[in-house]
C-alpha positions, 0 to 999 in steps of 0.5 A: 565592140558593137558587133559582140555587144548585139551577140548578147540577150543581157547588156549590164547598166555600164554596156547601155549606158556606154552605147547611149553616150549618157552616164549610167545614172541616166540608164537608171533614169529611164529604167525608174521612168519605165522608159527601159525593161530590165532583169534582177536576178533576186537576191542580187542587185546587179540589173541587166537589159534585154538587147531587142529592148535597147534596140527599141528603145533607140528606134522610138527615140530617134529623130529624122534628119532634118531638111532633106533635098527641101522639095514639095514631097506632095508636088515634087517641086522645089520650093523658092529661095525667100526674097528679102524686100528691096526698099530701104525706106522701110525701118525694121526693128527688131 
């Protein structure tokens, strides 16, 4: 379904909400906040969203994966594992 959906220039509010797995009201909130551009025919209540705008919205709001290979990007050296103190006489409190 995704491939056929990307071929369309305009998406319905239901298609956008299904794509992002949110309720249609969330898409309306994004629209009201100015996060998504839309098109509405004069005299109509139907709202359509541009596929390019959906793609840009997805890219702007995608959070990159954390962690990765856990190497220091500047030096290329692996980070040392954290060390726990061997002192047993210490009283640890949280």
